[in-house]
py3Dmol code that shows the C-alpha trace and the ligand (Angstrom):
import py3Dmol

protein = """\
ATOM      1  CA  UNK A   1      22.962 -23.230  22.173  1.00  0.00           C
ATOM      2  CA  UNK A   2      24.017 -26.358  20.231  1.00  0.00           C
ATOM      3  CA  UNK A   3      27.720 -26.519  20.045  1.00  0.00           C
ATOM      4  CA  UNK A   4      29.495 -27.209  16.746  1.00  0.00           C
ATOM      5  CA  UNK A   5      33.027 -28.526  16.898  1.00  0.00           C
ATOM      6  CA  UNK A   6      35.781 -28.236  14.229  1.00  0.00           C
ATOM      7  CA  UNK A   7      35.078 -31.854  13.361  1.00  0.00           C
ATOM      8  CA  UNK A   8      31.369 -31.112  12.668  1.00  0.00           C
ATOM      9  CA  UNK A   9      30.885 -32.132   8.999  1.00  0.00           C
ATOM     10  CA  UNK A  10      28.411 -29.270   8.553  1.00  0.00           C
ATOM     11  CA  UNK A  11      31.220 -26.868   9.275  1.00  0.00           C
ATOM     12  CA  UNK A  12      34.102 -28.538   7.538  1.00  0.00           C
ATOM     13  CA  UNK A  13      32.319 -28.402   4.215  1.00  0.00           C
ATOM     14  CA  UNK A  14      33.034 -24.729   3.819  1.00  0.00           C
ATOM     15  CA  UNK A  15      30.479 -22.049   2.938  1.00  0.00           C
ATOM     16  CA  UNK A  16      27.770 -24.506   1.881  1.00  0.00           C
ATOM     17  CA  UNK A  17      28.080 -26.342   5.142  1.00  0.00           C
ATOM     18  CA  UNK A  18      28.099 -23.049   7.004  1.00  0.00           C
ATOM     19  CA  UNK A  19      24.875 -22.015   5.337  1.00  0.00           C
ATOM     20  CA  UNK A  20      23.257 -25.227   6.573  1.00  0.00           C
ATOM     21  CA  UNK A  21      24.697 -24.645  10.095  1.00  0.00           C
ATOM     22  CA  UNK A  22      23.434 -21.122  10.011  1.00  0.00           C
ATOM     23  CA  UNK A  23      19.926 -22.252   9.118  1.00  0.00           C
ATOM     24  CA  UNK A  24      20.097 -24.748  12.031  1.00  0.00           C
ATOM     25  CA  UNK A  25      21.115 -22.166  14.572  1.00  0.00           C
ATOM     26  CA  UNK A  26      18.650 -19.635  13.163  1.00  0.00           C
ATOM     27  CA  UNK A  27      15.899 -22.221  13.773  1.00  0.00           C
ATOM     28  CA  UNK A  28      17.219 -22.666  17.290  1.00  0.00           C
ATOM     29  CA  UNK A  29      17.101 -18.918  17.845  1.00  0.00           C
ATOM     30  CA  UNK A  30      13.532 -18.896  16.609  1.00  0.00           C
ATOM     31  CA  UNK A  31      12.789 -21.620  19.061  1.00  0.00           C
ATOM     32  CA  UNK A  32      13.766 -19.268  21.890  1.00  0.00           C
ATOM     33  CA  UNK A  33      17.476 -19.778  22.302  1.00  0.00           C
ATOM     34  CA  UNK A  34      19.419 -16.562  22.928  1.00  0.00           C
ATOM     35  CA  UNK A  35      21.923 -15.822  20.200  1.00  0.00           C
ATOM     36  CA  UNK A  36      23.850 -12.665  21.148  1.00  0.00           C
ATOM     37  CA  UNK A  37      26.920 -11.165  19.615  1.00  0.00           C
ATOM     38  CA  UNK A  38      28.928 -12.871  22.349  1.00  0.00           C
ATOM     39  CA  UNK A  39      27.631 -16.381  21.800  1.00  0.00           C
ATOM     40  CA  UNK A  40      27.841 -16.128  18.009  1.00  0.00           C
ATOM     41  CA  UNK A  41      31.440 -15.104  18.548  1.00  0.00           C
ATOM     42  CA  UNK A  42      31.944 -17.981  20.958  1.00  0.00           C
ATOM     43  CA  UNK A  43      30.538 -20.462  18.437  1.00  0.00           C
ATOM     44  CA  UNK A  44      32.795 -18.989  15.780  1.00  0.00           C
ATOM     45  CA  UNK A  45      36.043 -18.695  17.779  1.00  0.00           C
ATOM     46  CA  UNK A  46      35.867 -21.518  20.245  1.00  0.00           C
ATOM     47  CA  UNK A  47      33.774 -24.101  18.337  1.00  0.00           C
ATOM     48  CA  UNK A  48      34.814 -23.416  14.729  1.00  0.00           C
ATOM     49  CA  UNK A  49      31.284 -22.809  13.464  1.00  0.00           C
ATOM     50  CA  UNK A  50      32.640 -21.398  10.244  1.00  0.00           C
ATOM     51  CA  UNK A  51      36.026 -23.103  10.237  1.00  0.00           C
ATOM     52  CA  UNK A  52      39.265 -21.285  10.893  1.00  0.00           C
ATOM     53  CA  UNK A  53      38.520 -17.624  11.597  1.00  0.00           C
ATOM     54  CA  UNK A  54      40.392 -14.333  11.918  1.00  0.00           C
ATOM     55  CA  UNK A  55      39.164 -10.879  13.004  1.00  0.00           C
ATOM     56  CA  UNK A  56      39.752  -7.936  10.736  1.00  0.00           C
ATOM     57  CA  UNK A  57      39.982  -4.642  12.671  1.00  0.00           C
ATOM     58  CA  UNK A  58      40.700  -1.023  11.768  1.00  0.00           C
ATOM     59  CA  UNK A  59      41.307  -0.144  15.397  1.00  0.00           C
ATOM     60  CA  UNK A  60      38.830   2.637  14.662  1.00  0.00           C
ATOM     61  CA  UNK A  61      36.228   4.486  16.691  1.00  0.00           C
ATOM     62  CA  UNK A  62      34.085   1.453  17.600  1.00  0.00           C
ATOM     63  CA  UNK A  63      36.662  -1.358  17.276  1.00  0.00           C
ATOM     64  CA  UNK A  64      37.255  -1.801  21.044  1.00  0.00           C
ATOM     65  CA  UNK A  65      33.867  -3.572  21.484  1.00  0.00           C
ATOM     66  CA  UNK A  66      34.585  -6.456  19.155  1.00  0.00           C
ATOM     67  CA  UNK A  67      38.226  -6.692  20.258  1.00  0.00           C
ATOM     68  CA  UNK A  68      37.166  -6.836  23.901  1.00  0.00           C
ATOM     69  CA  UNK A  69      34.768  -9.654  23.252  1.00  0.00           C
ATOM     70  CA  UNK A  70      37.396 -11.511  21.309  1.00  0.00           C
ATOM     71  CA  UNK A  71      39.924 -11.018  24.102  1.00  0.00           C
ATOM     72  CA  UNK A  72      37.509 -12.488  26.661  1.00  0.00           C
ATOM     73  CA  UNK A  73      36.840 -15.515  24.497  1.00  0.00           C
ATOM     74  CA  UNK A  74      40.159 -16.257  22.714  1.00  0.00           C
ATOM     75  CA  UNK A  75      42.913 -13.672  23.053  1.00  0.00           C
ATOM     76  CA  UNK A  76      45.210 -15.506  20.674  1.00  0.00           C
ATOM     77  CA  UNK A  77      42.660 -15.088  17.817  1.00  0.00           C
ATOM     78  CA  UNK A  78      44.515 -13.719  14.750  1.00  0.00           C
ATOM     79  CA  UNK A  79      43.600 -10.035  14.399  1.00  0.00           C
ATOM     80  CA  UNK A  80      44.359  -8.554  10.929  1.00  0.00           C
ATOM     81  CA  UNK A  81      45.151  -4.856  10.684  1.00  0.00           C
ATOM     82  CA  UNK A  82      45.576  -3.166   7.346  1.00  0.00           C
ATOM     83  CA  UNK A  83      48.560  -0.929   7.834  1.00  0.00           C
ATOM     84  CA  UNK A  84      48.150   1.188   4.742  1.00  0.00           C
ATOM     85  CA  UNK A  85      50.967   3.627   5.666  1.00  0.00           C
ATOM     86  CA  UNK A  86      48.331   6.443   5.669  1.00  0.00           C
ATOM     87  CA  UNK A  87      46.823   6.035   9.145  1.00  0.00           C
ATOM     88  CA  UNK A  88      46.550   8.758  11.724  1.00  0.00           C
ATOM     89  CA  UNK A  89      49.310   8.479  14.344  1.00  0.00           C
ATOM     90  CA  UNK A  90      46.493   8.375  16.893  1.00  0.00           C
ATOM     91  CA  UNK A  91      45.122   5.155  15.392  1.00  0.00           C
ATOM     92  CA  UNK A  92      48.533   3.446  15.501  1.00  0.00           C
ATOM     93  CA  UNK A  93      49.005   4.484  19.157  1.00  0.00           C
ATOM     94  CA  UNK A  94      45.446   3.413  19.973  1.00  0.00           C
ATOM     95  CA  UNK A  95      46.144  -0.017  18.387  1.00  0.00           C
ATOM     96  CA  UNK A  96      49.187  -0.487  20.673  1.00  0.00           C
ATOM     97  CA  UNK A  97      47.127   0.592  23.729  1.00  0.00           C
ATOM     98  CA  UNK A  98      44.267  -1.772  22.966  1.00  0.00           C
ATOM     99  CA  UNK A  99      46.618  -4.696  22.231  1.00  0.00           C
ATOM    100  CA  UNK A 100      48.300  -4.216  25.610  1.00  0.00           C
ATOM    101  CA  UNK A 101      45.089  -3.515  27.540  1.00  0.00           C
ATOM    102  CA  UNK A 102      43.215  -6.477  26.060  1.00  0.00           C
ATOM    103  CA  UNK A 103      46.195  -8.930  25.917  1.00  0.00           C
ATOM    104  CA  UNK A 104      45.622  -9.676  22.229  1.00  0.00           C
ATOM    105  CA  UNK A 105      48.623 -11.939  21.360  1.00  0.00           C
ATOM    106  CA  UNK A 106      48.311 -12.334  17.553  1.00  0.00           C
ATOM    107  CA  UNK A 107      47.719  -8.950  15.976  1.00  0.00           C
ATOM    108  CA  UNK A 108      49.154  -8.959  12.426  1.00  0.00           C
ATOM    109  CA  UNK A 109      49.925  -5.802  10.475  1.00  0.00           C
ATOM    110  CA  UNK A 110      49.308  -6.213   6.751  1.00  0.00           C
ATOM    111  CA  UNK A 111      51.396  -4.001   4.486  1.00  0.00           C
ATOM    112  CA  UNK A 112      51.023  -3.323   0.795  1.00  0.00           C
ATOM    113  CA  UNK A 113      53.587  -4.847  -1.505  1.00  0.00           C
ATOM    114  CA  UNK A 114      56.477  -2.382  -1.672  1.00  0.00           C
ATOM    115  CA  UNK A 115      57.279  -3.122  -5.348  1.00  0.00           C
ATOM    116  CA  UNK A 116      53.698  -2.483  -6.371  1.00  0.00           C
ATOM    117  CA  UNK A 117      53.637   0.785  -4.387  1.00  0.00           C
ATOM    118  CA  UNK A 118      56.919   1.905  -5.966  1.00  0.00           C
ATOM    119  CA  UNK A 119      55.490   1.198  -9.424  1.00  0.00           C
ATOM    120  CA  UNK A 120      52.031   2.649  -8.962  1.00  0.00           C
ATOM    121  CA  UNK A 121      52.280   5.138  -6.115  1.00  0.00           C
ATOM    122  CA  UNK A 122      55.844   6.406  -6.044  1.00  0.00           C
ATOM    123  CA  UNK A 123      54.754   9.875  -4.860  1.00  0.00           C
ATOM    124  CA  UNK A 124      52.269   8.570  -2.303  1.00  0.00           C
ATOM    125  CA  UNK A 125      49.432  10.597  -3.877  1.00  0.00           C
ATOM    126  CA  UNK A 126      47.527   7.776  -5.624  1.00  0.00           C
ATOM    127  CA  UNK A 127      44.712   8.300  -3.081  1.00  0.00           C
ATOM    128  CA  UNK A 128      44.031  11.678  -4.687  1.00  0.00           C
ATOM    129  CA  UNK A 129      44.283  10.451  -8.286  1.00  0.00           C
ATOM    130  CA  UNK A 130      42.450   7.139  -8.003  1.00  0.00           C
ATOM    131  CA  UNK A 131      41.209   6.245  -4.557  1.00  0.00           C
ATOM    132  CA  UNK A 132      39.747   2.905  -5.696  1.00  0.00           C
ATOM    133  CA  UNK A 133      43.123   1.793  -7.044  1.00  0.00           C
ATOM    134  CA  UNK A 134      44.853   3.042  -3.858  1.00  0.00           C
ATOM    135  CA  UNK A 135      42.514   1.080  -1.652  1.00  0.00           C
ATOM    136  CA  UNK A 136      42.971  -1.957  -3.898  1.00  0.00           C
ATOM    137  CA  UNK A 137      46.740  -1.894  -3.484  1.00  0.00           C
ATOM    138  CA  UNK A 138      46.832  -0.900   0.164  1.00  0.00           C
ATOM    139  CA  UNK A 139      43.844  -2.876   1.500  1.00  0.00           C
ATOM    140  CA  UNK A 140      42.181  -5.373  -0.832  1.00  0.00           C
ATOM    141  CA  UNK A 141      45.336  -7.181  -2.062  1.00  0.00           C
ATOM    142  CA  UNK A 142      47.073  -7.422   1.380  1.00  0.00           C
ATOM    143  CA  UNK A 143      43.886  -8.731   2.934  1.00  0.00           C
ATOM    144  CA  UNK A 144      43.329 -11.293   0.199  1.00  0.00           C
ATOM    145  CA  UNK A 145      46.837 -12.613   0.832  1.00  0.00           C
ATOM    146  CA  UNK A 146      46.417 -12.686   4.596  1.00  0.00           C
ATOM    147  CA  UNK A 147      43.014 -14.380   4.502  1.00  0.00           C
ATOM    148  CA  UNK A 148      44.163 -17.228   2.270  1.00  0.00           C
ATOM    149  CA  UNK A 149      44.683 -19.668   5.189  1.00  0.00           C
ATOM    150  CA  UNK A 150      41.322 -18.818   6.784  1.00  0.00           C
ATOM    151  CA  UNK A 151      37.770 -19.996   6.187  1.00  0.00           C
ATOM    152  CA  UNK A 152      36.051 -17.070   7.784  1.00  0.00           C
ATOM    153  CA  UNK A 153      36.623 -13.532   8.985  1.00  0.00           C
ATOM    154  CA  UNK A 154      34.867 -11.513  11.607  1.00  0.00           C
ATOM    155  CA  UNK A 155      34.200  -7.800  11.164  1.00  0.00           C
ATOM    156  CA  UNK A 156      32.775  -5.086  13.531  1.00  0.00           C
ATOM    157  CA  UNK A 157      30.539  -3.512  10.842  1.00  0.00           C
ATOM    158  CA  UNK A 158      27.095  -2.313  11.913  1.00  0.00           C
ATOM    159  CA  UNK A 159      23.930  -1.243  10.205  1.00  0.00           C
ATOM    160  CA  UNK A 160      23.785   2.092  11.913  1.00  0.00           C
ATOM    161  CA  UNK A 161      27.032   3.290  10.323  1.00  0.00           C
ATOM    162  CA  UNK A 162      25.515   4.387   7.105  1.00  0.00           C
ATOM    163  CA  UNK A 163      22.982   3.773   4.395  1.00  0.00           C
ATOM    164  CA  UNK A 164      25.372   1.465   2.539  1.00  0.00           C
ATOM    165  CA  UNK A 165      25.318  -0.805   5.573  1.00  0.00           C
ATOM    166  CA  UNK A 166      21.680  -0.604   6.708  1.00  0.00           C
ATOM    167  CA  UNK A 167      20.841  -4.063   5.345  1.00  0.00           C
ATOM    168  CA  UNK A 168      24.012  -5.704   6.601  1.00  0.00           C
ATOM    169  CA  UNK A 169      23.380  -9.389   7.394  1.00  0.00           C
ATOM    170  CA  UNK A 170      24.874 -10.966  10.506  1.00  0.00           C
ATOM    171  CA  UNK A 171      26.575 -13.589   8.375  1.00  0.00           C
ATOM    172  CA  UNK A 172      27.404 -13.440   4.639  1.00  0.00           C
ATOM    173  CA  UNK A 173      29.501 -15.433   2.167  1.00  0.00           C
ATOM    174  CA  UNK A 174      31.795 -14.114  -0.433  1.00  0.00           C
ATOM    175  CA  UNK A 175      33.581 -16.114  -3.063  1.00  0.00           C
ATOM    176  CA  UNK A 176      35.792 -17.956  -0.622  1.00  0.00           C
ATOM    177  CA  UNK A 177      35.002 -16.989   2.930  1.00  0.00           C
ATOM    178  CA  UNK A 178      32.229 -16.788   5.467  1.00  0.00           C
ATOM    179  CA  UNK A 179      31.991 -13.349   6.939  1.00  0.00           C
ATOM    180  CA  UNK A 180      30.595 -12.937  10.415  1.00  0.00           C
ATOM    181  CA  UNK A 181      29.272  -9.526  11.547  1.00  0.00           C
ATOM    182  CA  UNK A 182      28.204 -10.200  15.172  1.00  0.00           C
ATOM    183  CA  UNK A 183      27.553  -6.461  15.918  1.00  0.00           C
ATOM    184  CA  UNK A 184      25.495  -5.821  12.800  1.00  0.00           C
ATOM    185  CA  UNK A 185      22.436  -4.916  14.803  1.00  0.00           C
ATOM    186  CA  UNK A 186      24.193  -2.748  17.380  1.00  0.00           C
ATOM    187  CA  UNK A 187      23.441   0.975  17.692  1.00  0.00           C
ATOM    188  CA  UNK A 188      25.928   3.722  18.361  1.00  0.00           C
ATOM    189  CA  UNK A 189      24.396   4.105  21.830  1.00  0.00           C
ATOM    190  CA  UNK A 190      24.923   0.385  22.574  1.00  0.00           C
ATOM    191  CA  UNK A 191      28.551   0.677  21.523  1.00  0.00           C
ATOM    192  CA  UNK A 192      29.086   3.641  23.849  1.00  0.00           C
ATOM    193  CA  UNK A 193      27.348   1.844  26.713  1.00  0.00           C
ATOM    194  CA  UNK A 194      29.554  -1.214  26.242  1.00  0.00           C
ATOM    195  CA  UNK A 195      32.821   0.842  26.089  1.00  0.00           C
ATOM    196  CA  UNK A 196      31.815   2.652  29.259  1.00  0.00           C
ATOM    197  CA  UNK A 197      30.625  -0.437  31.144  1.00  0.00           C
ATOM    198  CA  UNK A 198      33.864  -2.232  30.435  1.00  0.00           C
ATOM    199  CA  UNK A 199      36.030   0.823  31.011  1.00  0.00           C
ATOM    200  CA  UNK A 200      37.529   0.559  27.517  1.00  0.00           C
ATOM    201  CA  UNK A 201      39.578   3.391  26.063  1.00  0.00           C
ATOM    202  CA  UNK A 202      37.913   5.461  23.359  1.00  0.00           C
ATOM    203  CA  UNK A 203      39.804   6.263  20.128  1.00  0.00           C
ATOM    204  CA  UNK A 204      41.401   9.629  20.841  1.00  0.00           C
ATOM    205  CA  UNK A 205      39.874  11.130  17.651  1.00  0.00           C
ATOM    206  CA  UNK A 206      36.328  10.188  18.598  1.00  0.00           C
ATOM    207  CA  UNK A 207      36.211  13.170  20.966  1.00  0.00           C
ATOM    208  CA  UNK A 208      37.215  15.426  18.061  1.00  0.00           C
ATOM    209  CA  UNK A 209      34.183  14.529  15.903  1.00  0.00           C
ATOM    210  CA  UNK A 210      35.621  11.570  13.919  1.00  0.00           C
ATOM    211  CA  UNK A 211      33.011   8.784  14.110  1.00  0.00           C
ATOM    212  CA  UNK A 212      34.415   6.549  11.374  1.00  0.00           C
ATOM    213  CA  UNK A 213      38.176   6.528  11.165  1.00  0.00           C
ATOM    214  CA  UNK A 214      40.237   5.290   8.281  1.00  0.00           C
ATOM    215  CA  UNK A 215      43.269   6.656   6.502  1.00  0.00           C
ATOM    216  CA  UNK A 216      44.211  10.232   7.520  1.00  0.00           C
ATOM    217  CA  UNK A 217      44.136  11.401   3.900  1.00  0.00           C
ATOM    218  CA  UNK A 218      40.610  10.160   3.340  1.00  0.00           C
ATOM    219  CA  UNK A 219      38.767  10.765   6.639  1.00  0.00           C
ATOM    220  CA  UNK A 220      36.955  13.908   7.862  1.00  0.00           C
ATOM    221  CA  UNK A 221      34.891  14.857  10.885  1.00  0.00           C
ATOM    222  CA  UNK A 222      31.129  14.441  10.652  1.00  0.00           C
ATOM    223  CA  UNK A 223      28.247  16.266  12.293  1.00  0.00           C
ATOM    224  CA  UNK A 224      25.743  14.365  14.468  1.00  0.00           C
ATOM    225  CA  UNK A 225      23.172  14.743  11.681  1.00  0.00           C
ATOM    226  CA  UNK A 226      25.374  12.852   9.187  1.00  0.00           C
ATOM    227  CA  UNK A 227      25.976   9.142   8.846  1.00  0.00           C
ATOM    228  CA  UNK A 228      29.152   8.178  10.616  1.00  0.00           C
ATOM    229  CA  UNK A 229      30.608   7.024   7.331  1.00  0.00           C
ATOM    230  CA  UNK A 230      29.900  10.323   5.601  1.00  0.00           C
ATOM    231  CA  UNK A 231      33.399  11.348   6.740  1.00  0.00           C
ATOM    232  CA  UNK A 232      35.088   8.668   4.592  1.00  0.00           C
ATOM    233  CA  UNK A 233      36.311   9.855   1.199  1.00  0.00           C
ATOM    234  CA  UNK A 234      34.426  13.185   1.710  1.00  0.00           C
ATOM    235  CA  UNK A 235      33.430  14.980  -1.464  1.00  0.00           C
ATOM    236  CA  UNK A 236      33.490  11.817  -3.611  1.00  0.00           C
ATOM    237  CA  UNK A 237      30.979   9.117  -4.432  1.00  0.00           C
ATOM    238  CA  UNK A 238      33.183   6.433  -2.893  1.00  0.00           C
ATOM    239  CA  UNK A 239      31.681   4.857   0.270  1.00  0.00           C
ATOM    240  CA  UNK A 240      33.600   1.615   0.793  1.00  0.00           C
ATOM    241  CA  UNK A 241      37.216   0.638   0.287  1.00  0.00           C
ATOM    242  CA  UNK A 242      36.511  -2.608  -1.545  1.00  0.00           C
ATOM    243  CA  UNK A 243      37.402  -5.289   0.947  1.00  0.00           C
ATOM    244  CA  UNK A 244      33.647  -5.913   1.432  1.00  0.00           C
ATOM    245  CA  UNK A 245      32.714  -6.027  -2.209  1.00  0.00           C
ATOM    246  CA  UNK A 246      30.824  -8.749  -3.965  1.00  0.00           C
ATOM    247  CA  UNK A 247      29.164 -10.964  -1.404  1.00  0.00           C
ATOM    248  CA  UNK A 248      28.204 -14.231  -3.065  1.00  0.00           C
ATOM    249  CA  UNK A 249      25.240 -15.097  -0.870  1.00  0.00           C
ATOM    250  CA  UNK A 250      23.905 -13.704   2.375  1.00  0.00           C
ATOM    251  CA  UNK A 251      21.964 -15.112   5.199  1.00  0.00           C
ATOM    252  CA  UNK A 252      20.657 -13.352   8.234  1.00  0.00           C
ATOM    253  CA  UNK A 253      21.627 -15.258  11.301  1.00  0.00           C
ATOM    254  CA  UNK A 254      20.361 -15.193  14.829  1.00  0.00           C
ATOM    255  CA  UNK A 255      18.786 -11.924  15.778  1.00  0.00           C
TER     256      UNK A 255
END
"""
ligand_1 = """\
8
SF4
S 41.526 5.085 2.389
Fe 42.594 6.571 1.049
S 44.783 6.443 1.527
Fe 43.727 4.646 2.435
S 44.057 3.075 1.027
Fe 42.017 3.998 0.519
S 42.406 5.699 -0.981
Fe 44.424 4.992 -0.101
"""
view = py3Dmol.view(width=600, height=400)
view.addModel(protein, "pdb")
view.setStyle({"model": 0}, {"cartoon": {"style": "trace"}})
view.addModel(ligand_1, "xyz")
view.setStyle({"model": 1}, {"stick": {}})
view.zoomTo()
view.show()
């Protein structure tokens, strides 16, 4: 693997430079070099491949894999958690357990703006009237604010999670940030094997049939025959919260 440093001009040029860097490492992968989730993460976190990066985590059913890899590489990586005020208590306790177990030292809880909530969601039921608006206030806007000082963010999204994600690239670029999805190609079985091999705690709701876990008000159990994300906003056409909307360009990085 060729290392890129924060001073690498290809990286410091922002998304355009990152695209060129990505093409370079893709060519290296094609030449036989091994690009795994771990070494893509290493290049991103330790060598600044995409500039200054943060992890965004829901502390959901599969989150421990990415967080464990991050903790092994750089435990002081900023980890952004969208604290919508609507999470399951189990998720909040699981977050605390993982933070302690993994030694993550910079987990940041992002809250919605209280004045905006008071104006638009005084009764706390906006999720039932207009889920898109609720997600915008509780997730999209707080994340936009928190990501302002960063060049890139890392997510744990995977293609297996549902039809809306089955073409998920390993790296994509939105209007302002590079977005790195090092586990894009991982299967549910690979996730389970990793959690078991590293003796990582499972989200307590996973054993109760919750395979994709978001806000309590908008999450349901799924059957094994359903996509994991079928349990999100059940009974509606909504499939994503909006934080992943509008990628500008995409590029598939190392396999
Ligand atoms: S998932 Fe539901 S409760 Fe959570 S922010 Fe979106 S609409 Fe609101």
